[in-house]
C-alpha positions in Angstrom: 46.6 101.4 -24.1 44.4 101.7 -27.0 41.2 99.8 -26.8 40.9 96.4 -28.8 39.1 93.3 -28.7 41.4 90.4 -28.4 39.0 87.4 -29.1 35.2 86.6 -29.0 34.4 82.7 -28.3 31.7 80.6 -27.5 31.8 77.4 -25.5 30.3 75.4 -28.4 30.3 75.5 -32.3 26.7 73.5 -32.2 23.7 75.9 -31.0 21.0 73.2 -29.6 17.7 74.5 -28.5 17.5 74.2 -25.0 21.0 74.1 -23.8 23.7 76.2 -22.0 25.4 78.8 -24.4 28.2 80.7 -23.0 30.1 83.4 -25.3 33.2 85.3 -24.1 34.6 88.7 -25.1 37.9 89.5 -24.1 38.8 93.2 -24.4 41.9 95.4 -23.1 42.6 99.2 -23.1 43.5 101.8 -20.4 41.0 103.6 -19.7 39.1 100.3 -19.5 36.7 100.1 -22.7 32.9 99.1 -22.1 31.8 95.7 -23.7 28.1 95.7 -25.2 26.8 92.7 -26.9 24.9 93.1 -30.1 22.5 91.0 -31.8 21.0 91.7 -35.1 22.5 95.5 -34.7 20.6 96.0 -31.6 22.0 96.2 -28.0 21.4 92.7 -26.2 19.2 93.1 -23.0 19.1 90.9 -19.9 15.9 88.6 -19.9 14.7 85.5 -18.2 17.1 83.3 -20.2 19.9 86.0 -21.2 22.4 87.1 -18.6 25.8 89.3 -19.1 28.6 89.3 -16.6 31.8 91.5 -16.7 35.1 90.7 -14.9 37.8 93.1 -14.8 41.4 91.6 -14.8 44.1 92.1 -11.9 46.1 94.4 -14.2 43.1 96.8 -14.5 43.7 96.8 -18.4 41.6 93.5 -19.5 37.8 93.3 -19.2 36.0 90.0 -19.9 32.3 89.7 -20.5 30.2 86.8 -20.7 26.9 86.4 -22.6 24.7 83.4 -21.2 22.0 82.3 -22.8 20.5 79.6 -20.5 18.5 77.6 -22.1 19.1 78.6 -25.6 15.9 79.3 -27.6 14.8 79.6 -31.1 14.1 83.4 -30.5 17.9 84.0 -29.7 18.7 83.3 -33.4 20.7 86.0 -35.0 24.1 87.8 -35.8 26.2 88.4 -32.6 28.6 90.7 -32.1 30.9 92.0 -29.0 31.4 95.9 -29.2 33.4 98.2 -27.6 33.9 102.0 -27.5 37.4 103.4 -27.2 37.1 106.2 -24.5 40.0 108.0 -26.0 39.0 108.3 -29.6 35.2 107.4 -29.3 35.8 104.4 -32.1 33.6 101.7 -32.1 35.3 98.4 -32.5 33.1 95.3 -33.1 33.9 91.5 -33.7 31.3 89.2 -34.9 30.8 85.9 -33.2 28.4 84.1 -35.7 25.2 84.3 -37.4 23.1 81.8 -35.6 20.3 81.0 -37.8 17.4 78.4 -37.4 19.4 75.9 -39.4 22.0 75.8 -36.5 18.9 74.6 -34.2 19.0 70.8 -33.4 16.3 69.5 -31.4 17.6 67.4 -28.7 16.8 63.7 -28.4 15.2 64.4 -25.0 12.7 67.0 -26.3 9.9 64.7 -27.5 8.7 62.0 -25.3 7.6 58.4 -26.0 10.0 58.3 -29.3 8.5 61.3 -30.9 10.4 63.1 -33.8 11.4 66.6 -33.1 11.7 69.0 -35.9 11.8 73.2 -36.6 8.8 74.6 -37.5 8.0 78.1 -37.9 11.1 79.3 -35.9 10.1 76.8 -33.2 10.4 73.1 -32.0 7.5 70.6 -33.1 7.1 66.9 -32.1 5.3 64.3 -34.3 3.9 61.9 -32.1 3.6 58.1 -32.4 0.2 56.6 -32.5 -1.2 56.5 -29.1 0.6 59.6 -27.8 -0.3 63.4 -28.1 0.9 66.8 -26.4 3.3 69.5 -27.1 6.2 66.7 -26.4 4.3 63.7 -26.9 3.8 63.3 -23.2 0.1 62.3 -23.1 -1.0 58.6 -23.5 -4.4 58.8 -25.6 -6.9 56.4 -23.9 -9.4 55.3 -26.1 -12.8 54.2 -25.1 -14.8 51.8 -26.9 -18.4 51.3 -26.1 -19.6 47.9 -26.7 -23.2 46.9 -27.2 -24.4 43.4 -26.7 -28.0 42.3 -26.7 -30.8 39.8 -27.5 -34.0 40.1 -28.9 -37.2 38.0 -28.6 -40.8 38.4 -29.5 -44.3 36.8 -28.9 -47.3 36.8 -30.8 -50.4 37.9 -29.2 -53.8 37.4 -30.9 -53.6 40.4 -33.3 -50.2 41.7 -32.6 -46.3 41.2 -32.1 -44.5 42.3 -28.9 -40.9 42.5 -29.3 -38.4 42.5 -26.2 -35.2 43.9 -26.5 -32.4 43.7 -23.8 -29.1 45.3 -24.3 -25.9 45.6 -22.0 -23.5 48.5 -22.7 -19.9 48.4 -21.3 -17.2 51.0 -21.6 -13.5 50.0 -22.2 
């Protein structure tokens, strides 16, 4: 059986930052071809958030490879393809999934806390925080301390001079 790619599909068409993405490539052939995942013309290698699993069918002429991106990060953008090499004639067959660009990234509502607004800046997520909050995800409440002074002044005259008494209190809020 000559090697061929039957399909490449993903579990979603909307690629959201910080979500689970599974891409499946089904190929067939005898001898069984090896599936290689490509991103931007380079082999995809497993990383902390990238996993690759392959399952051979009971009939031994089909192989399914899963590319798992969990969580899906901004650095994972690019043109993805499933590639096989036909072991008989050494021909490379490639099927492109999608060109996933930063425009495809959507900040999830949960990324910024305390009603902060999420946007993509320099290939990464950025939160604009409401007044009273700061931090990467607007997770910190800003506690402002005001210093209040209260006081009184009194003076007395002595023969040839003047003595001024100042009494003040300070309090942190």
